[in-house]
C-alpha positions as CSV (number, residue, x, y, z in Angstrom):
1,M,59.2,72.4,80.0
2,E,60.2,75.6,81.9
3,Y,63.8,76.1,83.1
4,T,65.2,78.5,85.6
5,K,68.4,79.5,87.6
6,L,69.0,77.5,90.7
7,G,68.8,80.4,93.2
8,T,71.5,82.9,92.3
9,T,73.9,80.0,90.7
10,G,74.4,79.9,86.9
11,L,72.9,76.3,86.8
12,D,69.7,75.8,84.7
13,V,67.1,73.3,86.0
14,S,63.6,72.5,85.0
15,R,61.0,74.0,86.9
16,L,60.1,70.6,88.2
17,C,62.5,68.3,90.0
18,L,61.8,64.6,90.0
19,G,62.1,63.2,93.5
20,C,63.5,59.4,93.3
21,M,62.7,58.3,96.8
22,T,59.9,56.3,94.8
23,Y,62.4,54.1,93.1
24,G,64.2,51.5,95.0
25,V,64.2,47.8,95.8
26,P,60.8,47.5,97.9
27,D,62.6,45.1,100.5
28,R,65.6,47.3,101.1
29,G,65.3,50.1,103.6
30,N,62.2,51.4,105.0
31,H,59.9,52.1,101.9
32,A,58.1,48.9,101.0
33,W,55.8,51.0,98.5
34,T,58.6,51.7,96.2
35,L,58.8,50.8,92.4
36,N,61.4,48.2,91.5
37,E,63.9,49.0,88.7
38,E,61.6,47.5,85.9
39,A,58.5,49.6,87.1
40,S,60.8,52.8,87.8
41,R,62.6,52.9,84.2
42,P,59.5,54.0,82.2
43,I,58.7,56.8,84.5
44,L,62.2,57.9,84.7
45,R,62.3,57.8,80.8
46,Q,59.1,59.8,80.6
47,A,60.7,62.5,82.7
48,V,63.9,62.8,80.7
49,E,61.7,62.9,77.3
50,A,59.2,65.6,78.8
51,G,62.4,67.9,79.5
52,I,63.0,67.3,83.2
53,N,66.6,67.6,83.8
54,F,66.8,67.8,87.6
55,F,66.6,64.5,89.6
56,D,66.9,64.2,93.5
57,T,67.8,61.0,95.4
58,A,69.6,60.4,98.6
59,N,72.0,57.8,99.9
60,V,69.6,56.5,102.3
61,Y,66.7,55.8,100.0
62,S,65.9,52.1,99.8
63,D,69.3,51.3,101.3
64,G,71.2,53.1,98.2
65,T,69.2,51.1,95.5
66,S,67.5,54.6,94.5
67,E,70.8,55.9,93.5
68,E,71.6,52.7,91.7
69,I,68.4,52.6,89.7
70,V,68.4,56.3,88.9
71,G,72.0,56.3,87.8
72,R,71.5,53.3,85.4
73,A,68.4,54.8,84.0
74,L,69.8,58.3,83.3
75,K,72.9,56.8,81.7
76,D,70.8,55.0,79.4
77,F,68.2,57.7,78.6
78,T,70.4,60.7,78.3
79,R,73.8,62.2,78.5
80,R,75.4,63.1,81.8
81,E,76.2,66.5,80.9
82,E,72.4,67.3,80.3
83,V,71.1,66.3,83.5
84,V,71.4,67.7,87.2
85,I,71.7,65.0,89.7
86,A,71.2,65.8,93.3
87,T,71.7,63.4,96.3
88,K,72.1,63.6,100.0
89,V,74.0,62.6,103.0
90,H,73.2,62.2,106.9
91,G,70.9,59.0,107.2
92,R,72.2,55.8,108.5
93,M,73.9,53.8,106.0
94,R,75.6,50.8,108.2
95,P,75.7,50.0,111.8
96,G,78.4,51.6,114.1
97,P,79.5,54.9,115.5
98,N,80.5,56.5,112.0
99,G,77.5,55.0,109.8
100,A,75.5,58.1,109.7
101,G,75.7,61.8,110.3
102,L,78.0,64.7,108.9
103,S,81.2,64.3,110.3
104,R,84.2,64.6,107.9
105,K,84.8,60.9,107.9
106,A,81.0,60.1,107.1
107,I,80.7,62.8,104.3
108,M,84.0,61.5,102.6
109,A,83.0,58.0,102.7
110,E,79.4,58.5,101.5
111,I,80.2,61.0,98.7
112,D,82.4,58.2,97.2
113,A,79.7,55.5,97.8
114,S,77.0,57.7,96.3
115,L,79.0,58.3,93.3
116,T,79.7,54.5,92.8
117,R,76.0,53.8,92.8
118,L,75.1,56.4,90.6
119,G,77.8,55.5,88.1
120,T,79.2,59.1,87.9
121,D,82.4,61.0,88.7
122,Y,80.4,63.8,90.3
123,V,77.0,65.1,91.5
124,D,75.7,68.5,90.6
125,L,74.1,69.2,94.1
126,Y,75.4,67.4,97.1
127,Q,73.1,68.1,100.2
128,I,72.9,67.5,103.8
129,H,69.8,65.7,104.6
130,R,69.3,67.1,107.9
131,F,71.2,69.1,110.6
132,D,73.5,67.2,112.7
133,H,73.3,68.3,116.4
134,D,76.2,66.1,117.4
135,V,78.9,67.6,114.9
136,E,80.3,71.1,114.8
137,I,79.2,73.1,111.9
138,E,82.7,74.1,111.0
139,E,83.7,70.4,110.5
140,T,80.6,69.7,108.4
141,L,81.1,72.8,106.1
142,E,84.8,72.4,105.8
143,A,84.2,68.8,104.5
144,L,81.6,69.8,102.2
145,H,83.9,72.4,100.8
146,D,86.7,69.9,100.3
147,V,84.1,67.8,98.4
148,V,83.5,70.6,95.9
149,K,87.1,71.4,95.5
150,A,88.0,67.8,94.9
151,G,85.6,68.0,92.0
152,K,83.0,65.4,93.4
153,A,80.2,68.2,93.5
154,R,79.3,71.1,91.8
155,Y,77.2,72.8,94.4
156,I,76.0,72.1,97.9
157,G,72.6,72.4,99.5
158,A,70.8,71.8,102.9
159,S,67.4,70.4,103.8
160,S,65.0,70.7,106.6
161,M,66.4,72.5,109.5
162,Y,65.5,76.0,111.6
163,A,66.2,79.1,109.8
164,W,68.5,80.2,112.6
165,Q,70.7,77.0,111.9
166,F,70.8,77.7,108.2
167,A,71.6,81.3,108.7
168,T,74.3,80.3,111.2
169,M,75.9,77.7,108.6
170,L,75.6,80.6,105.8
171,H,77.6,82.7,108.0
172,V,80.1,80.4,109.2
173,A,80.8,79.3,105.4
174,E,81.1,83.0,104.4
175,T,83.5,84.0,107.3
176,N,85.9,81.0,106.3
177,G,85.7,81.4,102.8
178,W,84.0,77.9,102.2
179,T,81.7,77.0,99.6
180,R,78.3,78.4,100.1
181,F,75.0,76.5,100.3
182,A,73.2,77.0,97.0
183,T,69.8,75.5,97.9
184,M,67.3,74.6,100.7
185,Q,65.2,71.5,100.1
186,N,62.2,72.1,102.8
187,Y,58.9,71.0,103.5
188,V,56.3,73.3,102.0
189,N,52.8,72.7,100.8
190,L,49.2,73.8,101.3
191,L,49.0,71.5,104.4
192,Y,52.1,72.8,105.9
193,R,53.2,76.5,105.7
194,E,55.4,77.2,108.5
195,E,58.4,77.8,106.3
196,E,56.8,80.9,105.0
197,R,57.4,82.6,108.4
198,E,61.2,82.5,108.7
199,M,63.1,80.1,106.1
200,L,61.5,81.2,102.6
201,P,62.1,84.9,103.3
202,L,65.8,84.1,104.5
203,C,66.2,82.0,101.4
204,E,64.9,84.9,99.2
205,A,67.2,87.6,100.9
206,E,70.2,85.3,100.6
207,G,69.6,84.1,97.0
208,I,69.2,80.5,97.9
209,G,67.2,78.3,95.6
210,V,64.3,76.5,97.3
211,I,63.4,73.0,96.1
212,P,60.5,72.1,98.4
213,W,59.9,68.2,99.2
214,S,56.3,66.8,99.3
215,P,54.5,69.8,97.6
216,L,51.5,67.6,97.4
217,A,51.7,66.5,101.2
218,R,52.5,62.8,100.3
219,G,49.6,62.7,97.9
220,R,47.0,63.9,100.6
221,L,46.1,66.9,98.5
222,T,45.2,64.9,95.5
223,R,42.4,62.6,96.9
224,D,39.5,62.5,99.3
225,W,40.1,63.0,102.9
226,D,39.3,59.4,103.9
227,E,40.9,57.6,100.7
228,T,44.1,55.8,101.5
229,T,46.8,54.1,99.6
230,E,49.5,51.6,100.3
231,R,52.0,54.3,100.7
232,S,49.8,56.2,103.2
233,Q,49.3,53.1,105.3
234,T,52.7,51.9,105.4
235,D,54.6,55.4,105.6
236,E,55.3,55.9,109.3
237,F,57.2,59.1,108.8
238,G,54.5,60.6,106.7
239,K,52.0,59.8,109.7
240,T,53.7,62.0,112.0
241,L,53.5,65.3,109.8
242,Y,49.5,65.4,109.9
243,A,48.6,64.2,113.4
244,H,47.4,67.3,115.2
245,T,45.6,69.6,112.6
246,A,43.0,67.2,111.0
247,D,40.1,69.7,111.1
248,A,41.8,72.5,109.3
249,D,43.6,70.2,107.0
250,R,40.4,68.7,105.8
251,R,39.0,72.2,105.0
252,V,42.1,73.1,103.0
253,M,41.7,69.8,101.1
254,E,38.0,70.4,100.5
255,E,39.1,73.8,99.0
256,V,41.5,72.3,96.6
257,A,38.9,70.0,95.5
258,K,36.4,72.6,94.8
259,I,38.6,74.7,92.8
260,A,40.0,71.6,90.9
261,A,36.3,70.8,90.0
262,E,35.5,74.3,89.0
263,R,38.4,74.3,86.6
264,S,37.5,70.4,85.5
265,I,41.3,69.6,86.3
266,P,42.9,67.0,88.8
267,R,43.5,68.3,92.4
268,A,47.2,67.7,92.0
269,Q,47.5,70.5,89.4
270,V,46.0,73.0,91.8
271,A,48.0,72.2,94.8
272,L,51.0,72.2,92.9
273,A,50.3,75.5,91.2
274,W,50.2,77.0,94.6
275,V,53.7,75.9,95.5
276,L,55.0,77.1,92.0
277,A,53.5,80.6,92.8
278,K,55.6,81.2,95.7
279,S,58.5,83.4,94.8
280,A,61.2,81.7,96.5
281,V,60.6,78.5,94.9
282,S,62.9,77.4,92.1
283,A,61.6,73.9,91.5
284,P,59.3,71.7,93.7
285,I,60.3,68.0,94.1
286,I,57.4,65.9,92.7
287,G,57.0,62.3,93.2
288,A,55.6,59.9,90.5
289,S,54.8,56.4,90.3
290,K,52.3,56.6,87.2
291,P,52.5,58.4,84.1
292,G,49.5,60.7,85.2
293,H,51.5,62.0,87.9
294,L,54.1,63.4,85.5
295,D,51.3,64.8,83.3
296,D,49.6,66.6,86.1
297,A,52.8,68.2,87.3
298,I,53.8,69.4,83.9
299,A,50.3,70.9,83.4
300,A,50.6,72.8,86.8
301,L,53.2,75.0,85.2
302,Q,50.7,76.6,83.1
303,L,47.9,76.8,85.3
304,G,48.2,80.0,87.0
305,L,45.8,80.4,89.9
306,T,44.2,83.7,90.4
307,T,44.7,85.8,93.5
308,G,41.3,85.0,94.7
309,E,41.9,81.2,94.4
310,I,45.1,81.5,96.3
311,A,43.2,83.3,99.1
312,R,40.5,80.6,99.1
313,L,43.2,78.0,99.4
314,E,44.9,79.6,102.2
315,A,42.0,80.9,104.2
316,P,41.6,77.6,106.4
317,Y,45.1,77.3,107.3
318,V,45.9,77.1,110.9
319,P,49.5,77.4,112.5
320,H,51.0,73.9,112.9
321,A,53.6,72.4,115.2
322,V,56.9,72.5,113.5
323,V,57.6,69.2,111.9
324,G,59.8,67.6,109.1
325,F,63.2,67.9,110.9
326,Q,63.6,64.4,112.1
């Protein structure tokens, strides 16, 4: 396993972050394709044994059961000080006017609920899952600062939003002397490269660690165009991400397949190696529901695409409508 500093922090993280949306009670929340606890634990153990020390979940994943499963597994498989646990806040956790969002009330309630489910006194990275248009930035940032000062989080991060929104939040935090965002978790892969225009350059300029979600485009880059999975058939959010660029996306996927065939390796390694080659990226967030998924991700660390291969992969891309902020 390779390790890197997370942005300009002193925190050492594995170059792969295991995304834990895959692990949760299937009939809780909106992800019927998740692995239950019995099926999740071998994958989580494999990740720990492979040297992955960075795990990302969210309060909203499978109605909180992802945090519960991950927390119990990490407690059994390693020591708390050896792992970097990240979770997120914003999504709806209960009915009513204060059951979601980034108000002070919501943040203070949800950090405590997440810590209880994870079975820990603190998280290493506490992230806002989306931008909240209904709450003043100052209220959110001061509440996050107080979470850090209370010892409940070591660092804070943000997720998908417009670059101007993130730049504004960085400025407001600096102006008020509040804790600065250390990371940006955004949507980056060969089928969606719009973040290269503004967000990735902003993060590089500001020393923000980038931990992109869905680096394999929810598995689309790993299989034939017409092949489906249980997740692809039931993932309603995923269906919204690739609705209008099918022809260009198909050409990208075909180029991934060609390079994988030339190298005699799985397509997942090629697609992930492209993300890892981005200078702004600290650690892509990978999903794994089978042991082979982790094996491919680890192999991608050593792949090293040539400049010619990167050019071939990027050539078919066309501009996409901005998505992923919902």
